[in-house]
C-alpha positions, 0 to 999 in steps of 0.5 A: 444818119449815123448820128440818129442811130447813135442817139436812138441807141443811147435812148434805148440804153437809158430806157433799159437801164431805168427799167432794170433799176425799177425792177431791181427796186421792186424786187428789193421792196418785195423781199423786204415786205416778205421778210417783215411778214415772216417776222410777224408770223415768227412773232405769233409763233413764239406765243403759246396757243392760248396767247395766240388765240387771245392776240387773234381775238384782239386783232379781229376786234380792233385791238381792244376788248374787255377781259370778260368778253375775251373769256366768254368768246374763247371759253377760257376760265377766269383764273386761266385768262387772268394769269395769261393776260398778266403774263402777256402784260409783263411781256409787253404784248398787251396793256391792261387798263382798269375801267370801273370794275372791268379790265380793258385789254389792248394790244400794245404798240410792240405787239401791233408792230409784230402782227 
């Protein structure tokens, strides 16, 4: 009889240990995901308001848009948009690819990881 009590106690201890271990893993995963989201928000916060608008527009449009579309949608003058896009490309936030007479703007891989 005593052997059964000891066996049941051992099983209960194993179940409790496994449960504790899983909850600890879940908490550490949740913390890691939370930190990643904080890093992403911090990345967006480092952008000036116009750059943030452009990145958000690109994110809402599959990460790619023509420069003219961005300007029309956001109401940004062509010269201001050109300077901003050029600066963002130099920082590695976006890539600019010429398609005929138009510039195709895409979020870079680095920017995709930050957002």
